[in-house]
PATIMAR-907208 format. One line per 3 residues: number of its first residue (from 1); their letters; for each residue y, z, x of C-alpha. Coordinates in Angstrom, 1 decimal. Example, Ala and Ser with C-alpha at 12.3 -4.5 7.8 and 13.67 -1.06 7.14 Angstrom:
<pts>
1> AS> -4.5/7.8/12.3; -1.1/7.1/13.7
</pts>
This chain:
<pts>
1> MSN> -104.6/173.3/66.1; -102.4/174.6/68.9; -100.5/171.3/68.9
4> IKY> -99.8/171.7/65.2; -98.4/175.2/65.9; -95.8/173.7/68.2
7> ILP> -95.1/170.6/66.1; -94.4/172.4/62.8; -91.2/174.2/64.0
10> III> -89.9/170.9/65.4; -90.4/169.2/62.0; -88.7/172.1/60.2
13> IFF> -85.7/172.0/62.5; -85.5/168.3/62.1; -85.3/168.5/58.3
16> MSC> -82.8/171.3/58.5; -80.5/169.3/60.7; -80.8/166.3/58.4
19> NKE> -79.9/168.5/55.4; -76.8/169.8/57.3; -75.8/166.2/58.1
22> VQT> -76.0/165.3/54.4; -73.9/168.2/53.4; -71.1/167.2/55.9
25> EIP> -71.0/163.8/54.2; -69.8/165.2/50.9; -66.5/163.3/50.2
28> DSR> -63.5/165.3/51.5; -65.5/168.5/51.5; -64.3/169.3/48.0
31> TKI> -66.0/172.1/46.1; -67.2/169.7/43.4; -68.4/166.1/43.2
34> INA> -67.7/164.6/39.8; -68.9/161.2/38.6; -66.2/159.3/36.8
37> SEI> -68.6/158.6/33.9; -68.3/162.3/33.0; -64.6/162.0/32.7
40> NKK> -64.7/158.7/30.8; -67.0/160.3/28.2; -64.4/163.1/27.7
43> INK> -61.7/160.4/27.3; -63.8/158.5/24.8; -64.3/161.7/22.7
46> GED> -60.7/162.9/22.9; -61.5/166.0/24.9; -59.2/167.7/27.4
49> VTY> -59.5/166.4/30.9; -59.0/169.2/33.4; -60.3/169.3/37.0
52> KNA> -59.4/171.2/40.1; -60.7/170.9/43.7; -62.9/168.0/43.1
55> TIM> -63.8/164.5/44.4; -64.1/161.9/41.7; -66.6/159.1/42.3
58> GDI> -66.1/155.9/40.4; -63.4/154.4/38.2; -61.5/156.4/35.6
61> DFT> -60.8/154.2/32.6; -58.3/155.4/30.0; -58.7/152.2/27.9
64> GSN> -62.1/153.5/26.7; -60.6/155.9/24.1; -62.2/155.7/20.7
67> DAS> -58.8/156.2/19.2; -57.3/152.7/19.3; -55.5/150.2/17.1
70> LIT> -54.6/146.6/17.1; -50.8/146.3/17.4; -50.4/142.6/17.3
73> GNL> -52.8/139.7/17.3; -53.7/140.2/21.0; -52.4/143.7/21.8
76> VKH> -54.7/146.7/21.6; -53.3/150.2/22.2; -55.5/153.2/23.1
79> YIN> -54.3/156.8/22.4; -55.1/159.7/24.7; -54.5/162.8/22.5
82> SAV> -55.6/165.4/25.0; -54.0/166.8/28.1; -54.9/165.2/31.4
85> IFY> -54.7/167.6/34.4; -56.0/167.1/37.9; -55.1/169.4/40.7
88> DCT> -56.1/169.0/44.4; -58.5/166.2/43.7; -59.5/163.0/45.6
91> FKG> -60.2/159.8/43.6; -62.5/157.4/45.3; -62.3/154.7/42.5
94> KIL> -59.6/153.1/40.5; -57.4/154.6/37.8; -56.9/152.3/34.9
97> SAN> -54.8/152.6/31.8; -54.2/148.9/31.3; -56.3/145.8/31.2
100> NNK> -55.8/142.1/30.5; -58.5/139.7/29.6; -58.4/136.2/28.0
103> DFK> -58.4/137.6/24.5; -56.5/140.9/24.6; -53.8/142.9/26.4
106> IVT> -54.9/146.5/26.5; -52.4/149.4/27.1; -52.5/153.2/26.7
109> NFN> -50.4/155.9/25.0; -50.6/159.4/26.5; -49.5/161.8/23.8
112> KSV> -49.7/165.0/26.0; -49.0/165.8/29.6; -50.4/163.8/32.4
115> SFI> -50.6/165.7/35.8; -52.1/164.6/39.1; -50.8/167.3/41.4
118> NCT> -51.6/167.4/45.1; -54.1/164.5/44.6; -55.2/161.6/46.8
121> FQD> -55.8/158.2/45.4; -57.9/156.0/47.7; -58.1/152.9/45.4
124> TVN> -55.6/151.2/43.1; -53.7/153.0/40.3; -52.6/151.0/37.3
127> FTS> -50.5/152.5/34.5; -48.8/149.3/33.5; -47.1/149.4/30.1
130> SDF> -48.3/153.0/29.5; -46.4/155.2/27.1; -46.1/158.9/28.1
133> KGL> -44.9/161.3/25.4; -45.3/164.4/27.6; -44.7/165.4/31.2
136> VNF> -45.7/163.0/33.9; -46.3/164.7/37.3; -47.7/163.2/40.5
139> SNS> -46.0/165.6/42.9; -47.4/166.2/46.4; -49.8/163.4/45.9
142> MFQ> -50.8/160.4/48.2; -51.4/156.9/47.1; -53.4/155.0/49.8
145> NFV> -53.5/151.8/47.8; -51.4/149.7/45.5; -49.8/151.6/42.6
148> NFK> -48.3/150.1/39.4; -46.1/151.8/36.9; -44.4/148.6/35.6
151> SVF> -42.9/148.7/32.1; -43.9/152.3/31.4; -42.0/154.5/29.0
154> VGL> -41.6/158.2/29.7; -40.3/160.7/27.1; -37.9/163.6/27.4
157> QGM> -40.2/165.8/29.6; -39.6/163.3/32.5; -41.4/161.9/35.5
160> YFT> -41.9/163.7/38.8; -43.1/162.3/42.2; -41.6/164.9/44.5
163> KTH> -43.0/164.9/48.0; -45.3/162.0/47.1; -46.5/159.6/49.7
166> FIE> -46.9/155.9/49.0; -48.8/154.0/51.8; -49.1/150.6/50.1
169> EAK> -46.8/148.7/47.8; -45.5/150.5/44.7; -44.1/149.0/41.5
172> FNM> -41.8/151.0/39.2; -39.9/148.0/37.7; -38.9/147.6/34.1
175> MHI> -39.5/151.3/33.4; -37.6/153.3/30.8; -37.4/157.0/31.7
178> NGN> -35.9/159.1/28.9; -36.1/162.4/30.7; -35.3/163.5/34.2
181> CNF> -36.8/161.5/37.1; -37.4/163.0/40.5; -38.6/161.3/43.7
184> SDA> -37.1/163.8/46.1; -38.8/163.9/49.5; -41.0/160.9/48.5
187> VFD> -42.0/158.6/51.3; -42.5/154.9/50.8; -44.3/153.2/53.7
190> NHV> -44.4/149.8/52.0; -42.3/147.7/49.6; -41.1/149.5/46.5
193> LFQ> -39.7/147.9/43.3; -37.5/149.6/40.7; -35.8/146.4/39.4
196> LSK> -34.6/146.3/35.8; -35.5/150.0/35.1; -33.5/152.3/32.9
199> FDN> -32.9/156.0/33.5; -31.3/157.9/30.6; -31.0/161.3/32.4
202> PVF> -30.4/162.4/36.0; -32.3/160.7/38.8; -33.1/162.4/42.1
205> FNA> -34.1/160.6/45.3; -32.8/163.2/47.7; -34.3/163.0/51.2
208> AVF> -36.5/160.1/50.1; -37.6/157.8/52.9; -37.9/154.0/52.5
211> NKT> -39.7/152.5/55.5; -39.7/148.9/54.1; -37.7/147.0/51.4
214> ANF> -36.5/148.8/48.4; -35.4/146.9/45.3; -33.1/148.6/42.8
217> TKV> -31.4/145.4/41.4; -30.2/145.4/37.8; -31.1/149.0/37.3
220> KFF> -29.2/151.0/34.7; -28.4/154.6/35.6; -27.0/156.2/32.4
223> DDV> -26.6/159.7/34.0; -26.1/161.2/37.5; -27.8/159.7/40.5
226> FFN> -28.6/161.5/43.7; -29.7/159.8/46.9; -28.4/162.5/49.3
229> YSE> -30.0/162.5/52.7; -32.2/159.5/51.8; -33.1/157.0/54.6
232> FYK> -33.4/153.2/54.2; -35.0/151.6/57.3; -35.1/148.0/56.0
235> TVQ> -33.3/146.0/53.3; -32.2/147.9/50.2; -30.7/146.2/47.2
238> FNT> -28.8/147.7/44.3; -27.1/144.5/43.2; -25.9/144.1/39.6
241> SVF> -26.8/147.8/38.9; -24.8/150.1/36.6; -24.0/153.7/37.6
244> RGR> -22.5/155.6/34.6; -22.8/159.1/36.0; -21.9/160.8/39.2
247> TEF> -23.3/158.8/42.1; -24.0/160.4/45.5; -25.4/159.1/48.8
250> LKS> -24.2/162.0/50.9; -25.5/161.8/54.5; -27.8/159.0/53.7
253> KFN> -28.9/156.5/56.4; -28.7/152.7/56.0; -30.3/150.9/58.9
256> MIS> -30.4/147.1/58.2; -29.1/145.3/55.1; -27.7/147.4/52.2
259> EFK> -26.4/145.6/49.2; -24.4/147.0/46.3; -23.0/143.6/45.1
262> NCI> -21.7/143.1/41.6; -22.3/146.8/40.7; -20.3/148.9/38.2
265> FFS> -19.5/152.5/39.1; -18.0/154.3/36.1; -17.8/157.9/37.6
268> ETK> -17.1/159.6/40.9; -19.0/158.0/43.7; -19.6/159.6/47.1
271> FSD> -21.0/158.2/50.4; -19.5/160.9/52.6; -21.1/161.1/56.1
274> AEI> -23.5/158.3/55.3; -24.6/156.6/58.5; -24.3/152.8/58.4
277> TGI> -26.1/150.5/60.9; -26.2/146.8/60.0; -24.7/145.0/57.0
280> FTF> -23.4/147.2/54.1; -21.7/145.4/51.2; -19.9/146.4/47.9
283> KNS> -18.9/142.7/47.4; -17.5/142.0/43.9; -18.3/145.5/42.6
286> LFY> -16.1/147.4/40.0; -15.0/151.1/40.6; -13.5/153.0/37.7
289> ISN> -12.7/156.2/39.7; -13.6/156.1/43.3; -12.3/153.8/46.1
292> PNN> -14.9/152.5/48.6; -12.1/152.0/51.1; -11.7/155.8/51.3
295> FKM> -15.4/156.6/51.6; -15.9/158.8/54.7; -18.8/156.9/56.1
298> NLS> -20.0/156.8/59.7; -20.0/153.2/60.8; -21.8/152.2/64.0
301> EES> -20.4/149.5/66.3; -23.1/147.1/65.0; -22.2/147.6/61.4
304> DYI> -20.4/145.2/59.1; -18.8/147.0/56.1; -17.9/144.5/53.3
307> TDG> -15.6/145.2/50.3; -14.6/141.6/49.5; -13.7/141.1/45.8
310> IVI> -14.0/144.7/44.8; -11.9/145.9/41.8; -10.6/149.5/41.7
313> LSK> -9.2/150.7/38.4; -8.2/154.2/39.6; -4.8/154.7/41.2
316> K> -6.1/157.3/43.6
</pts>
């Protein structure tokens, strides 16, 4: 009996310590743990999806909406008619709004705002070919895996990725952004693709950091473009792009190969105090107003500044 008296407290302490250990394993120590199935049920029913300070376990699938229609013989479009808002959340699983199988291509229309603010995505994010009628906001978020926004359309309320961190490859090619687009202070640790995208309103990449290749070839900027204080550490390509509005790369840093070949610049273009290291070329580009021979850029001894074949229409 005396032995039991001493053993019981030890057992109780052991179970208490185990319980504490389990508590510390709650993902990211968020206040709430939410199973993705709960969110998917709301999506299916057309209910608003709003979460704050939560860790989401499992895959979120927007292609499960009950509101769907067959657009063509093999294209199915799902409609999300409720707001989607996540703030300060961590996603352990995938985010899916598109799916291809042998029979159908499935895409999603978001008819209200979609916001993932100050969120962390630990798995892949796929919004390929999505149509966003409302605001799209991923500001202050982190993508730890591949992210795909290829061929999305965004309405007049615009798209925001300010202070967002992309650790793996990111695809934003073939987009059409009807409203403002803001990637200011974004960090791209891996390759990023914007090829063949269209921006109808001002675009902001101020102080954005591109640690690997950045592809902006054949992009159409129909309004002002701002890359002031941006940093390009590897190859960046703007070849065959069209700049219709004011274009600024003030105090930007170009560190390897920077190509603006065969571009058209319709409005005032500024590269004042940009720092050039490596090869920088405007070869065969057309300038309506500005003269790249007068750009006040800081060229290092290792730089090669190329303006062969340029056409300048202004007499300035």
